[in-house]
C-alpha positions in Angstrom: 0.7 -29.5 2.5 -0.4 -26.9 5.1 -1.7 -27.8 8.4 -4.4 -25.7 10.0 -5.0 -25.1 13.6 -7.8 -27.6 13.6 -5.5 -30.1 11.9 -2.8 -29.4 14.1 -4.9 -30.3 17.2 -5.8 -33.6 15.3 -2.4 -34.4 15.1 -1.6 -33.6 18.6 -4.3 -35.9 19.5 -3.0 -38.6 18.1 0.8 -38.2 18.9 2.5 -35.7 21.1 -0.2 -34.6 23.6 -1.8 -37.8 24.5 -3.6 -37.3 27.9 -1.3 -39.9 29.5 2.0 -38.2 28.2 1.0 -34.8 29.0 -0.1 -35.8 32.7 3.5 -37.5 33.1 5.4 -34.3 32.3 8.0 -33.6 35.1 7.3 -29.7 35.7 9.5 -27.7 36.0 12.4 -29.6 34.3 14.9 -27.4 36.1 15.3 -24.7 38.7 13.0 -21.7 37.9 12.0 -23.2 34.6 8.9 -24.6 32.8 10.9 -26.7 30.5 13.1 -29.9 30.0 16.8 -30.0 29.0 18.2 -31.2 25.6 21.8 -32.3 26.1 24.6 -31.6 23.6 26.4 -34.5 21.7 29.0 -32.2 20.2 32.3 -31.4 21.7 31.9 -28.0 23.4 34.6 -25.3 23.9 36.0 -24.0 26.7 34.0 -20.9 28.1 35.6 -17.5 27.4 37.6 -18.4 24.7 35.3 -17.1 21.7 35.4 -13.2 21.3 31.7 -11.7 21.5 30.5 -10.9 18.0 28.1 -7.9 17.5 25.4 -8.3 14.9 26.0 -5.8 11.7 23.7 -2.9 11.3 21.5 -3.3 8.2 22.4 -0.9 5.4 19.5 0.7 3.9 18.6 0.2 0.1 17.3 4.0 0.0 16.5 6.1 3.3 14.6 4.0 5.9 13.9 1.1 3.7 15.9 -2.2 4.4 15.8 -5.4 2.3 16.3 -8.7 4.4 16.7 -12.0 2.7 15.7 -15.2 4.8 17.9 -17.8 3.6 19.6 -21.2 4.9 23.2 -21.0 5.7 26.0 -22.8 7.5 27.9 -20.9 10.2 30.4 -21.6 12.8 29.0 -21.2 16.1 31.1 -24.1 17.9 34.7 -23.8 17.0 35.6 -26.1 14.2 31.8 -27.2 13.4 29.4 -25.8 11.1 25.9 -25.4 12.0 23.0 -25.1 9.3 20.7 -22.5 10.2 17.7 -20.5 9.0 18.8 -16.9 8.9 17.7 -13.1 8.3 20.6 -12.6 5.4 21.9 -15.9 6.2 23.3 -14.6 9.8 22.4 -15.6 13.3 21.4 -13.4 14.8 20.2 -11.3 11.8 21.5 -7.9 11.0 20.3 -5.0 13.2 17.8 -2.5 11.8 17.9 1.1 13.0 15.1 3.1 13.0 14.2 7.1 13.9 11.2 7.8 16.2 8.7 9.2 13.8 10.1 8.3 10.5 8.4 5.5 8.5 10.7 2.3 8.1 10.0 -0.4 5.8 11.6 -3.5 5.8 11.1 -5.8 2.8 11.6 -9.5 3.8 12.2 -12.1 1.1 11.6 -15.5 1.7 14.2 -17.9 0.2 13.6 -20.8 3.0 12.1 -24.0 2.2 9.3 -23.1 4.6 6.7 -20.3 5.0 7.5 -17.4 7.8 5.8 -14.5 9.3 8.1 -11.7 10.8 6.7 -10.1 14.1 8.6 -6.7 15.4 8.4 -7.5 18.9 7.7 -4.5 21.0 6.6 -2.8 17.6 3.7 -0.1 17.7 2.6 -1.4 14.3 -0.7 -1.7 12.2 -2.3 -5.0 12.3 -1.5 -5.9 8.6 2.2 -5.7 9.2 2.4 -7.1 12.8 3.2 -10.6 11.7 -0.1 -12.5 12.6 0.8 -16.2 12.6 -1.3 -16.9 9.6 -0.2 -13.8 7.5 2.5 -15.8 5.8 5.3 -15.2 3.3 5.4 -18.4 1.4 8.5 -19.4 -0.3 8.1 -18.9 -4.2 8.0 -22.5 -4.9 5.4 -23.2 -2.2 2.5 -24.5 -4.3 -0.2 -25.3 -1.5 -1.6 -21.9 -1.3 -5.2 -23.1 -0.4 -4.6 -24.3 2.9 -3.6 -21.1 4.2 -6.6 -18.9 5.9 -4.5 -15.6 6.5 -3.0 -12.7 4.5 -0.6 -14.7 2.5 2.2 -13.4 0.1 4.4 -15.3 -2.2 8.0 -14.7 -2.2 8.4 -11.4 -0.3 6.3 -8.6 1.7 7.0 -5.3 2.7 6.6 -4.5 6.6 5.9 -1.0 7.1 6.4 0.4 10.6 5.4 4.1 11.2 7.8 4.2 14.3 5.6 6.3 16.4 7.1 5.2 19.6 9.6 6.0 22.2 13.2 4.7 21.8 13.6 1.3 22.6 15.5 -1.9 22.2 12.9 -4.2 19.8 13.7 -7.1 18.3 12.2 -9.2 15.2 11.5 -13.0 14.7 9.6 -15.4 13.1 5.9 -16.1 14.2 4.6 -18.5 11.9 1.5 -20.5 13.6 2.8 -23.8 15.0 6.3 -23.5 14.0 7.7 -20.3 15.7 9.7 -22.8 18.3 11.9 -24.6 15.9 12.2 -21.9 13.5 13.4 -19.2 16.1 15.6 -21.9 17.3 17.3 -22.3 14.0 18.2 -18.8 14.0 15.3 -16.6 12.8 15.7 -13.6 15.3 17.5 -10.1 15.1 17.5 -6.7 17.0 15.7 -3.6 15.9 16.5 -0.5 17.6 14.6 2.9 17.7 16.2 6.2 18.6 14.8 9.6 19.5 15.9 12.9 20.5 15.1 12.4 24.3 17.4 9.5 24.6 20.0 11.1 22.5 20.2 14.0 24.9 21.1 11.9 27.8 24.8 11.1 28.8 24.3 7.4 28.6 27.1 5.2 27.0 27.2 5.5 22.9 28.8 4.0 19.9 30.9 1.0 20.7 30.0 1.1 24.5 26.3 0.7 23.3 26.2 -3.0 22.9 23.1 -5.4 22.1 23.3 -8.7 23.4 21.2 -11.5 22.5 21.0 -14.3 25.1 19.9 -17.6 24.0 20.3 -21.3 24.7 20.9 -24.2 22.2 21.9 -28.0 22.1 23.9 -29.3 19.4 24.1 -32.6 17.7 27.8 -34.2 17.3 28.0 -32.8 14.0 27.4 -29.2 15.1 23.8 -29.0 14.0 21.2 -27.6 16.3 19.7 -30.4 18.7 15.9 -29.6 18.6 13.2 -32.4 19.4 10.6 -31.6 16.6 8.3 -34.1 15.4 9.1 -33.1 11.9 12.7 -31.6 11.6 11.7 -30.2 8.3 9.2 -27.7 9.8 7.2 -28.3 6.6 4.0 -30.3 7.7 3.9 -32.0 11.2 4.0 -29.3 14.2 4.8 -30.3 17.7 7.8 -31.6 19.8 8.6 -35.0 21.4 6.3 -35.8 24.4 8.9 -35.2 27.2 9.8 -31.3 25.8 6.0 -30.4 25.5 6.6 -28.0 28.4 9.3 -25.9 26.6 12.9 -26.7 25.2 16.1 -25.9 27.2 19.6 -26.1 25.7 22.9 -26.7 27.4 24.9 -24.0 25.6 24.5 -20.4 26.3 25.0 -18.3 23.4 25.6 -14.6 23.3 24.9 -12.9 19.8 25.6 -16.3 18.5 28.7 -17.2 20.3 29.1 -19.9 23.0 29.9 -18.1 26.7 31.9 -15.2 24.9 34.3 -12.8 26.0 34.4 -9.0 25.4 37.7 -7.0 25.9 36.4 -3.7 27.7 37.9 -0.7 28.9 37.5 1.1 32.3 34.4 3.0 31.1 30.6 2.4 31.5 29.0 0.2 28.9 25.3 0.1 28.0 24.1 -3.4 27.7 20.8 -4.2 25.6 19.8 -7.3 27.4 17.5 -9.7 25.3 16.2 -12.8 26.5 15.7 -14.6 23.0 15.6 -18.3 24.3 12.6 -20.6 23.5 11.8 -21.2 27.1 14.7 -20.7 29.4 14.7 -17.9 32.3 17.8 -16.3 33.5 18.8 -14.8 36.7 21.7 -12.4 35.6 24.4 -11.3 38.0 27.9 -9.5 37.7 29.3 -10.2 41.3 30.5 -7.1 42.5 29.1 -4.6 39.9 25.4 -3.7 40.1 23.4 -3.8 36.9 21.9 -0.2 36.6 18.7 -0.5 34.8 17.8 2.4 32.4 15.5 0.9 30.2 12.7 -1.8 29.9 10.7 -3.3 26.8 9.2 -0.1 26.0 11.9 2.4 26.6 13.5 4.4 29.0 12.5 4.3 33.0 11.6 7.4 34.6 14.7 6.8 36.9 17.5 4.0 36.9 16.9 1.1 39.2 20.2 -0.9 40.5 20.0 -4.6 40.4 22.5 -7.1 42.1 20.8 -9.7 40.2 18.0 -9.3 37.4 15.5 -12.0 36.1 14.8 -12.1 32.5 12.3 -14.3 30.8 11.8 -15.1 27.1 11.0 -12.1 25.0 11.8 -9.5 27.9 14.6 -6.8 27.1 16.3 -4.8 29.9 18.8 -1.8 29.3 21.3 -1.6 31.8 24.5 0.1 32.4 27.7 -1.8 33.6 30.2 0.8 35.4 33.8 -0.5 35.0 35.3 3.2 35.7 36.8 1.7 38.9 38.2 -1.4 37.6 41.9 -2.1 36.4 43.2 -3.6 33.5 43.8 -7.2 33.8 40.4 -7.9 35.8 37.8 -10.1 34.6 34.2 -10.1 35.3 31.7 -12.8 34.8 28.0 -12.5 33.9 26.5 -15.3 35.7 23.2 -16.9 35.4 21.8 -17.8 38.9 19.2 -20.1 37.8 21.6 -22.1 35.9 23.9 -25.0 36.8 26.8 -26.6 35.2 27.3 -25.3 31.7 24.1 -22.9 31.8 25.4 -20.9 35.1 27.9 -18.8 33.2 26.8 -16.5 30.4 29.9 -14.2 29.3 33.0 -12.5 30.5 34.0 -9.0 30.6 38.0 -8.7 30.3 39.3 -5.3 31.1 42.4 -4.5 28.7 42.7 -0.6 28.9 42.2 2.4 31.0 40.5 5.3 29.2 38.5 8.5 30.3 34.7 8.0 30.4 32.4 11.0 30.3 29.2 9.1 30.1 26.9 9.1 33.1 23.4 7.8 34.5 21.3 10.6 35.4 18.8 10.6 38.3 16.1 11.3 35.9 15.7 9.6 32.7 12.3 10.3 31.3 8.7 11.0 32.1 6.7 7.6 32.4 3.2 8.6 33.5 1.4 6.0 35.8 -1.9 4.9 34.7 -5.0 5.3 37.5 -6.7 2.2 38.0 -9.7 4.3 38.8 -9.9 5.2 35.3 -10.0 1.9 33.9 -13.4 1.0 32.0 -13.4 -2.6 32.9 -11.1 -5.4 34.0 -10.6 -8.5 31.9 -9.0 -11.9 33.2 -6.6 -13.9 31.2 -6.0 -17.4 32.5 -2.8 -19.4 31.3 -3.1 -23.2 32.2 -2.5 -26.5 31.0 -6.1 -28.1 30.1 -7.9 -30.4 27.7 -8.2 -30.0 24.1 -10.9 -32.6 23.2 -9.6 -35.9 24.5 -6.0 -34.6 24.9 -4.1 -32.1 26.8 -2.8 -28.8 25.8 -1.9 -25.0 26.6 -4.9 -22.9 26.8 -5.8 -19.3 27.4 -9.2 -18.9 29.3 -9.8 -22.7 28.8 -9.5 -22.4 24.8 -6.7 -23.3 22.5 -5.9 -20.6 19.7 -8.1 -20.4 16.7 -7.3 -17.7 14.3 -10.7 -17.7 13.5 -11.9 -16.5 16.7 -11.9 -13.3 18.5 -11.6 -13.4 22.3 -11.9 -9.9 23.2 -12.9 -6.5 21.8 -11.1 -3.5 22.9 -11.8 0.2 22.2 -8.7 2.3 21.1 -8.1 4.8 23.8 -9.8 2.9 26.8 -7.6 2.0 29.7 -8.4 -1.6 31.0 -6.9 -3.6 33.7 -6.0 -7.3 32.4 -5.4 -9.7 35.1 -3.3 -12.5 34.0 -3.4 -15.7 36.0 -0.9 -18.3 35.7 -0.5 -22.2 36.7 3.2 -22.5 35.8 6.1 -20.1 34.2 4.4 -18.0 31.6 6.2 -15.1 30.0 3.2 -13.2 28.6 3.5 -10.9 25.7 1.1 -8.2 24.3 1.1 -6.9 20.9 0.3 -3.4 19.6 1.2 -1.3 22.9 3.2 -1.6 26.0 1.5 -1.9 29.4 2.4 -1.2 32.9 2.5 -3.5 35.7 0.3 -2.4 38.4 0.5 -5.2 40.9 1.5 -8.8 41.6 -0.7 -10.9 43.6 -2.1 -7.7 45.3 1.3 -6.5 46.1 3.3 -3.6 44.6 5.0 -4.7 41.1 8.6 -6.0 41.6 11.7 -3.6 40.7 12.2 -5.2 37.3 8.7 -4.6 36.5 9.3 -0.8 36.3 8.5 1.2 33.0 6.8 0.3 30.0 6.4 -3.3 29.2 5.3 -5.6 26.5 6.1 -8.9 28.1 5.7 -9.9 31.8 7.1 -12.9 33.8 4.1 -14.5 35.5 5.2 -17.0 37.9 3.5 -20.4 39.0 0.1 -19.8 40.8 0.4 -16.3 40.5 -1.6 -13.3 39.2 -0.3 -9.9 37.8 -2.5 -6.9 36.9 -1.7 -4.8 33.9 -2.7 -1.3 33.0 -3.2 -1.5 29.2 -4.3 1.1 26.6 -4.3 0.5 23.0 -4.1 3.5 20.5 -3.9 4.2 16.7 -4.6 1.0 14.9 -7.5 -1.2 14.4 -7.5 -4.7 13.9 -6.4 -8.2 15.2 -3.7 -8.7 17.5 -2.1 -11.2 20.1 -1.9 -12.0 23.5 0.4 -15.0 24.4 2.7 -17.1 26.2 6.4 -16.4 24.9 7.6 -20.0 26.0 7.7 -20.6 22.3 6.6 -24.5 22.7 3.5 -23.2 24.6 2.9 -20.8 22.1 2.9 -23.2 19.2 1.0 -25.6 21.1 -2.0 -23.3 21.2 -1.4 -20.8 24.2 -2.4 -17.7 22.2 -5.5 -15.6 22.1 -6.7 -12.9 19.7 -8.3 -9.5 20.4 -9.7 -7.0 18.2 -8.9 -3.2 18.5 -11.4 -0.5 17.0 
């Protein structure tokens, strides 16, 4: 049977989110986190013994049209063990879709899983009917309970149409099913979608095999190799939610990059473009390659105006950073480790680069990358406040936006297309806040200038405990219903979403 938002909240009231259990949560559960750790029972490999895989590029069935089949599979993630996954084309990560700016892309998603899904192109400038609203489900062909779903429901498959009227950028697609996004993404439903354009192609940035997407996730594993996730209903068919102590978010103790544990990449003495994506449910990372800066060239929404060098870079769930790692002065035989300064023990290391050859490299990072016009706050027609906090839902606790849980039947803001608005996002704990439809720019943090990592066009912003961040937002082209929500997926599933309407 289907569980509506109202039914879901009723379930929580009697089980996972009783007031006493919510009040007893230990927040945060680890340094720099609002989440709790699940520990693996499986035997884990030594770090830096597994080669880094690169997700395959999807092949179109005809120009600019792709077909992806969502299906269950069993894959080797930990050496010698099989892990059941929910995968796009049976893979984790899914195949990488590649689009060209200005060329309409269609992705047909076929659902052969035992559960409903909804596909969101994260960072896509996408019409509402193709944005993956959490009640716009694609049901399995044999899913007979159609009556309980209030959204735009399709059976078996759906065509997602992406006009691609946006700058070159590193996007990603993932499941967005209401109440079940956390467990379904955790089990594998995530992949890259890259948009290219002439402006970016003209730059001398690293290309080809030296342009590498890196999907960073954390997972925990049962003794038999299966994912360990504390769902109340492991089937994700009926009952949403997680066990009491994980309501603030789920952390794993194994760091995966492109689905491989602590992998190693053999590199040459050259520059590498790394498309960093934090696809974890709740874990924040502070990435560093000691002795080598991460030179940022792009953010969620594409190229920066100018490169920014970081000795360390904090990346919250849903965020992307394009960086260049310069290895031209290194020597064969050297090894460099990407570290996570917010981790400890097994989560303190991410991956390793092993220099194996010397080559000539003619790539470069130019001093000017693009034009990124800065919105003038004086042009804003209004300021809205969005408060991301814990709070009561009836007689129990929950995660709220402006004091209310998500209700797909309620519209919380009407925004006129073309208007510049200032959105003030206020947070009680760590909340990575994601806005659908159009990117924004960070105007300030707590009244101070934005952080260096806030540069450029963003669609996800890392809002820290007891902080407010001001965003300059402007929506264009598409009328309809879109979302603002926390990208801690356990918070999202537990009602921390809000609907705005453009038009």
